[in-house]
C-alpha positions in Angstrom: 171.6 -94.6 152.2 170.6 -94.3 148.6 167.2 -92.7 149.5 169.0 -90.1 151.5 171.4 -89.2 148.6 168.6 -89.2 146.0 166.5 -86.9 148.1 169.4 -84.6 148.9 171.4 -84.8 145.7 171.4 -81.1 144.9 172.4 -80.1 148.3 175.1 -82.6 148.4 176.4 -81.4 145.0 176.4 -77.8 146.2 178.6 -78.8 149.3 180.8 -81.1 147.2 181.4 -78.2 144.6 182.4 -75.7 147.4 184.7 -78.2 148.9 186.4 -79.0 145.5 186.8 -75.3 144.8 189.1 -74.9 148.0 190.9 -78.3 148.0 191.6 -78.5 144.1 191.5 -75.0 142.9 194.2 -75.7 140.0 191.9 -78.3 138.5 188.9 -75.9 138.6 190.7 -73.3 136.8 191.3 -75.5 133.8 187.8 -74.7 132.6 187.4 -71.2 134.0 187.4 -69.8 130.2 184.5 -72.1 129.4 182.0 -70.9 131.9 179.8 -69.0 129.5 179.4 -72.2 127.4 178.5 -74.1 130.6 175.8 -71.7 131.5 174.5 -71.8 128.0 174.0 -75.5 128.4 172.4 -75.0 131.9 169.9 -72.7 130.0 169.3 -75.1 127.2 168.1 -77.7 129.5 166.1 -75.5 131.5 164.4 -74.2 128.4 163.5 -77.7 127.4 160.7 -77.7 130.3 158.9 -74.5 128.9 157.1 -73.4 125.7 157.3 -70.1 123.8 153.8 -69.3 125.0 154.8 -69.5 128.6 157.3 -66.5 128.1 154.4 -64.5 126.4 152.3 -65.2 129.3 154.9 -64.1 131.8 155.2 -60.6 130.1 151.5 -60.1 130.7 152.1 -60.0 134.5 154.1 -56.6 134.0 153.2 -55.6 137.7 154.8 -58.6 139.1 157.9 -58.3 136.7 158.3 -54.7 137.9 158.1 -55.8 141.7 160.6 -58.5 141.0 163.0 -56.1 139.5 162.5 -53.7 142.4 163.6 -56.7 144.7 166.6 -57.3 142.5 167.8 -53.7 142.1 166.6 -51.7 145.2 165.8 -54.0 148.1 168.9 -56.5 147.8 171.4 -53.8 147.2 170.0 -51.9 150.3 170.9 -55.0 152.5 174.6 -54.2 151.7 174.4 -50.8 153.6 174.8 -52.3 157.2 178.1 -53.9 155.9 179.7 -50.3 156.0 179.3 -50.5 159.7 180.2 -54.2 160.2 183.3 -54.4 158.2 186.2 -52.0 158.5 187.6 -52.5 155.0 186.1 -50.0 152.2 186.9 -52.8 149.7 184.9 -55.5 151.5 182.0 -52.9 151.6 182.6 -52.4 147.9 182.5 -56.1 147.1 179.3 -56.8 149.1 177.6 -53.8 147.3 178.8 -55.0 143.9 177.6 -58.5 144.6 174.1 -57.4 145.9 173.6 -54.9 142.9 174.3 -57.5 140.3 171.3 -58.6 138.3 169.7 -62.0 138.6 172.0 -64.9 137.6 171.5 -66.8 134.4 171.2 -69.8 136.6 168.0 -68.4 138.2 166.1 -70.4 135.7 167.9 -73.6 136.6 167.2 -73.0 140.3 163.6 -72.1 139.6 163.3 -75.6 137.7 164.8 -77.2 140.7 162.2 -75.6 143.2 159.3 -76.3 140.6 158.8 -72.5 140.2 157.8 -70.7 137.0 160.8 -71.2 134.7 159.5 -68.9 132.0 159.0 -66.0 134.6 162.5 -66.6 136.0 163.8 -66.3 132.4 162.1 -63.1 131.6 163.4 -61.4 135.0 166.8 -62.7 134.3 167.0 -61.2 130.7 165.3 -57.9 131.8 167.6 -57.5 134.9 170.8 -58.3 133.0 169.8 -55.6 130.4 168.9 -53.1 133.1 172.0 -53.7 135.0 174.1 -51.7 132.3 172.3 -48.6 133.9 171.6 -49.8 137.6 175.1 -51.3 138.5 177.0 -48.1 137.8 174.4 -45.9 139.5 174.1 -48.0 142.6 177.9 -48.4 143.0 178.3 -44.6 142.6 175.8 -43.8 145.2 177.1 -46.3 147.7 180.8 -46.1 147.2 181.4 -43.1 144.9 183.3 -45.4 142.5 182.4 -45.2 138.8 181.7 -48.6 137.4 181.3 -49.2 133.6 179.4 -52.0 132.2 180.3 -52.7 128.6 177.1 -52.6 126.7 178.2 -54.8 123.6 179.9 -57.3 125.9 176.6 -57.7 127.9 174.3 -58.0 124.7 176.9 -60.6 123.3 177.0 -62.5 126.6 173.3 -62.5 126.9 172.8 -63.7 123.3 175.4 -66.6 124.1 174.0 -67.9 127.3 170.2 -67.2 126.9 169.1 -66.4 123.3 171.0 -69.2 121.5 170.4 -72.1 123.9 166.6 -71.0 124.2 166.4 -70.9 120.4 168.0 -74.3 120.0 165.8 -75.8 122.6 162.5 -74.6 121.2 163.6 -75.6 117.7 164.7 -79.1 118.7 161.5 -79.6 120.7 159.5 -79.4 117.5 161.1 -82.7 116.3 158.1 -84.9 117.5 160.0 -88.1 116.9 162.2 -87.5 120.1 160.9 -88.1 123.6 161.8 -84.8 125.2 160.6 -85.8 128.5 163.3 -88.5 128.6 165.9 -86.0 127.3 164.8 -83.6 130.0 165.1 -86.2 132.7 168.7 -87.3 131.4 169.5 -83.5 131.2 168.8 -83.1 135.1 171.9 -85.2 135.6 173.9 -83.3 133.3 172.8 -80.0 134.9 174.2 -81.2 138.3 177.8 -81.9 136.6 177.6 -78.4 135.0 176.6 -76.9 138.4 179.8 -78.7 140.0 182.0 -77.1 137.4 180.5 -73.6 137.7 180.8 -73.4 141.5 184.3 -75.1 141.6 185.8 -72.9 138.9 184.3 -69.7 140.4 185.6 -70.4 144.0 188.9 -71.5 142.7 189.9 -68.0 141.5 190.0 -66.6 145.1 190.8 -69.9 147.0 194.4 -68.9 147.9 193.4 -65.4 149.1 190.5 -66.7 151.2 192.5 -69.3 152.9 194.8 -66.7 154.4 192.1 -65.1 156.3 189.4 -67.7 157.0 187.9 -66.0 160.1 186.9 -62.9 158.2 185.7 -65.0 155.2 183.5 -67.0 157.7 182.0 -63.8 159.0 181.5 -62.6 155.4 179.6 -65.8 154.6 177.3 -65.5 157.7 176.5 -61.9 156.7 175.7 -62.9 152.9 173.7 -66.0 153.9 171.5 -64.1 156.4 171.0 -61.1 154.0 170.3 -63.1 151.0 167.8 -65.2 153.3 165.9 -61.8 154.0 165.8 -60.9 150.3 164.4 -64.4 149.5 161.8 -64.4 152.3 160.6 -60.7 151.4 160.3 -61.4 147.7 158.6 -64.6 148.3 155.8 -63.0 150.5 155.5 -60.2 148.2 154.7 -62.6 145.3 152.7 -65.1 147.3 149.3 -63.5 146.2 150.2 -64.6 142.7 150.6 -68.3 143.8 153.6 -70.3 145.0 155.4 -70.7 141.7 155.5 -67.1 141.0 156.5 -66.5 144.7 159.4 -68.8 144.8 160.5 -67.5 141.5 160.7 -64.1 142.7 162.6 -65.2 145.7 165.3 -67.0 143.8 165.7 -64.0 141.6 166.2 -61.6 144.4 168.9 -63.8 146.0 170.6 -65.6 143.2 172.9 -62.9 141.7 175.0 -62.9 138.7 178.2 -63.7 140.5 180.2 -64.1 137.2 179.5 -60.6 136.1 180.2 -59.2 139.6 183.6 -61.1 139.5 184.6 -59.7 136.2 183.7 -56.2 137.1 185.2 -56.4 140.5 188.6 -57.8 139.5 189.0 -55.3 136.6 188.2 -52.2 139.0 189.7 -53.3 142.3 192.1 -56.3 141.5 192.3 -59.7 143.4 191.7 -58.0 146.7 187.9 -57.9 146.2 187.5 -61.7 145.6 186.8 -62.6 149.1 183.4 -60.8 149.5 182.4 -61.8 145.8 183.3 -65.4 146.4 181.4 -65.1 149.8 178.4 -64.1 147.8 178.6 -66.9 145.4 179.0 -69.6 148.2 176.3 -67.9 150.4 173.7 -68.0 147.7 174.5 -71.5 146.9 174.5 -72.5 150.6 171.2 -70.8 151.0 169.7 -73.2 148.5 170.4 -76.1 151.1 168.0 -75.2 153.7 165.5 -73.5 151.4 165.0 -77.0 149.8 163.9 -78.2 153.1 161.6 -75.2 154.0 160.1 -74.3 150.6 157.8 -77.0 149.3 155.6 -77.0 146.3 152.0 -76.2 147.2 
């Protein structure tokens, strides 16, 4: 039993987090205001596994970075188009489009680490994608839905500094202290990362738990669509990046399907109100549930 749990711990944590989001939403909302801090901690522990030179090396593969950004901003958002025919509600289509045109999540680096991919490469894609989303998200939403979406440039920069720049700088600075056994710290940090993951998923789902429970059948169909389309995005990005090796390929796959759900939630609720929560929450659940079978199918080569 203990062997089964240890081998499938991350998958079990994902399932537990989703269940808690629906069963105990009031508790999850307690730390909703601290999600940025939790993401920063997640980034700090991920950064402990890389060196500054790794980031520089990733920038040299500019063609691969460009291909990854194409997957994030063109291919994955295009997968939202069939939703216009499959779902009668315009707000559901708007929510799916918003979820898919969002940049790669800050947690991309964490999941890349879990899949033993290229963490530095994931970090480069995530930062560039979030910066470019200031332009790409409004443009995609305008083309697909006719809705003007405004992304606050100053808020985005401050958010990136808070959850990426500061924790990475702190990690690189502290790693210079030779007297510490950073391998041991990184190992301990893996346990903390799982706790943070629980809190992030729990609080995010809690925001729309009551609304989702009122129409479970539609939400189940939404999740099926999300998981299927995100799986296509992962598989396509992985195959395109395979020539550059497994680590880069799996990193591209994760960047294409693990979207910045927090950003989509903020923009969506601001523009449309709570009605848009079901597709946005379905996106969050879908991309996390997709991780479960991917861990079984994608092996480090």
